[in-house]
Structures are given as C-alpha cells and as structure tokens.
C-alpha positions as MATLAB code, in Angstrom:
seq = 'MPANEPTWTDERLERLKAGFQAKLSCREIAADIGVSRNAVIGKLSRLNLTRQKSIKVRRHAGNDAAKGKRAKSVPRLQYQMLRKLYAEAPPAADNEPIHSIHPCSLLELSEEKCRWPISTPGLADFCFCGNTPIDGLPYCAGHTRLAYRPGSRQRVARG';
ca = [
      21.651   93.972   62.658;
      23.703   96.589   64.548;
      26.258   95.279   67.011;
      24.661   96.750   70.156;
      21.251   95.135   69.669;
      20.649   91.754   71.327;
      20.728   88.686   69.096;
      17.879   86.905   70.848;
      14.870   89.212   70.870;
      11.464   88.031   72.065;
      10.319   87.682   68.458;
      13.337   85.544   67.532;
      12.854   83.330   70.596;
       9.230   82.723   69.591;
      10.289   81.859   66.024;
      12.999   79.566   67.416;
      10.516   77.704   69.613;
       7.964   77.529   66.796;
      10.561   76.105   64.407;
      11.667   73.606   67.025;
       8.075   72.487   67.621;
       7.568   72.179   63.857;
      10.605   69.813   63.811;
      12.580   72.035   61.461;
      16.315   71.438   61.268;
      18.653   73.879   63.001;
      19.819   75.073   59.595;
      16.219   75.846   58.544;
      15.499   77.644   61.819;
      18.700   79.683   61.468;
      17.796   80.715   57.923;
      14.325   81.778   59.073;
      15.587   83.820   62.034;
      18.701   85.243   60.375;
      21.375   83.820   62.694;
      23.984   81.077   62.347;
      23.190   77.410   62.774;
      25.565   77.245   65.755;
      23.703   80.141   67.405;
      20.465   78.158   67.100;
      22.104   75.007   68.501;
      23.564   76.944   71.422;
      20.292   78.685   72.265;
      18.323   75.420   72.082;
      20.866   73.893   74.432;
      20.626   76.786   76.897;
      16.826   76.533   76.809;
      17.103   72.762   77.437;
      15.166   72.024   74.268;
      16.362   68.684   72.958;
      15.019   66.195   70.474;
      14.797   62.483   71.038;
      17.461   60.683   69.097;
      15.967   58.317   66.598;
      17.308   54.804   66.516;
      18.363   53.898   63.014;
      18.107   50.328   61.867;
      21.424   49.128   60.506;
      21.302   47.592   57.081;
      23.782   44.900   56.284;
      25.299   44.419   52.877;
      23.774   41.543   50.943;
      26.871   39.331   51.147;
      27.434   39.845   54.873;
      23.772   39.263   55.714;
      23.678   36.111   53.611;
      26.768   34.724   55.302;
      25.603   35.794   58.748;
      28.973   37.471   59.365;
      29.881   40.982   60.258;
      32.619   42.636   58.206;
      35.831   42.868   60.189;
      37.555   46.182   60.519;
      40.969   46.791   58.987;
      42.750   47.197   62.361;
      41.312   43.861   63.519;
      42.508   42.130   60.345;
      45.956   43.695   60.730;
      46.079   42.537   64.340;
      45.305   38.988   63.246;
      48.004   39.112   60.554;
      50.576   40.436   63.008;
      49.636   37.856   65.598;
      50.114   35.109   63.015;
      53.431   36.630   61.897;
      54.816   36.737   65.436;
      53.530   33.239   66.216;
      55.085   31.630   63.117;
      58.454   33.331   62.843;
      61.269   32.833   65.344;
      62.030   35.964   67.332;
      64.555   38.120   65.511;
      67.259   39.961   67.349;
      66.466   43.662   67.655;
      69.923   44.630   66.497;
      69.924   42.286   63.489;
      70.130   44.369   60.279;
      67.356   44.192   57.708;
      68.724   44.042   54.185;
      66.880   46.110   51.614;
      67.303   44.138   48.410;
      65.282   46.542   46.238;
      65.737   50.109   47.586;
      63.555   52.632   45.770;
      62.862   56.367   45.626;
      59.579   58.028   46.497;
      58.628   58.122   42.816;
      59.194   54.356   42.476;
      57.280   53.539   45.674;
      54.064   51.536   45.271;
      51.843   49.225   47.299;
      53.987   46.286   46.190;
      57.054   47.742   47.954;
      57.970   48.152   51.627;
      57.501   51.788   52.659;
      60.087   51.844   55.463;
      62.262   54.969   55.086;
      66.020   54.456   55.091;
      68.371   57.304   56.076;
      67.250   60.914   56.565;
      64.907   62.685   54.131;
      66.780   65.259   52.077;
      70.105   63.419   52.089;
      71.501   61.926   48.887;
      71.273   58.335   50.193;
      67.606   58.583   51.316;
      65.377   55.813   49.947;
      62.681   53.344   50.950;
      63.219   49.650   51.685;
      61.424   48.372   48.577;
      61.256   44.721   49.679;
      57.978   42.846   49.228;
      55.534   43.807   52.029;
      53.283   41.478   53.974;
      49.748   41.397   52.533;
      47.635   44.169   54.033;
      50.577   45.942   55.696;
      52.896   48.658   54.401;
      56.162   46.993   55.499;
      58.192   43.851   54.806;
      58.488   41.194   57.533;
      61.631   42.717   59.055;
      60.315   46.261   59.217;
      56.917   45.063   60.407;
      58.690   43.665   63.461;
      60.204   47.091   64.098;
      56.986   49.014   63.484;
      54.617   46.746   65.411;
      56.443   45.534   68.488;
      54.269   43.583   70.905;
      53.730   45.466   74.148;
      55.230   48.718   72.833;
      52.196   50.736   73.920;
      52.572   49.491   77.474;
      56.269   50.441   77.475;
      55.485   53.954   76.249;
      52.738   54.383   78.851;
      55.077   53.323   81.685;
      58.029   55.339   80.357;
];
C-alpha cells in the first residue's frame, strides 16, 4: 500500500468489525486485513470495541489439592528462612569481618558455594566467598546478613 493512502479505509473498517463480531483473534483479523496486530488492537481500542475477559478456573496440582495447601512462592520461603536466621543468631557487629575459608573463582563457583564477590572484578585477587550457603539462598550466613539487612528498604526510601 502506498504511503499516502489511509490505513483504515471503509472496507478495512468493515472487515475489522466483522472479524471482531466473529470473535477472531487480533492476529487473524490483522492477517485478513493486511495490517499489523498492534494496528488492529489500537483501532479496536479507539472504536471502544472490547471483549469480555473470560474468567479462567485455576487448576491445582494434584499434590497441592490433596493436601489442601497452596504452594508458597520462593520470595515468601526466603523471607521465612531469613526471619528464622535473624531470630536464632545473635546480632553480629556490622564491622566484624567474615572469613572466607574456601575462596573460589568464577569457574569453581556452584550452588554449594557462597556467591558473595570479594575484591573488585578484573583484579588478580578477585574471588567469591566459597563458604557453604544457607539452604535456598546464594550466600553464607555472614554474607546473608550483609545482603538482607532488616529495614534496609525503609532506610533507602528515607535517604
């Protein structure tokens, strides 16, 4: 189609409305008319033609439905682990050094090693902590305290 002709001719508008009434998808309507899917979505929006959103019934996995429990999200589980960690352990001084007993390079790094970077990347002494991490978290107990300080979000927001 030449650049100076309008995209939405009367014929195309009729085909758009017919496709919408026939409950075709925007992609199918676009293919029929010869425009992009986004053009169809935009034109339907400008014409105030909307479809009712269907409510989908959620299906639970067999184990969760049998137990009557909902699967907990990873952030929620991490929050519970951190809460337990801070409740059990005595508060550590912020300036107390954390000793990396098993420092490792990036190539030696795995899920069984603390991923806290030590030094500056690119320098000869750069490595990762390598200590045993807390289950479900990427850092050892000492570095977890540095990474997940209670109330740190509130301090940043006030700052």
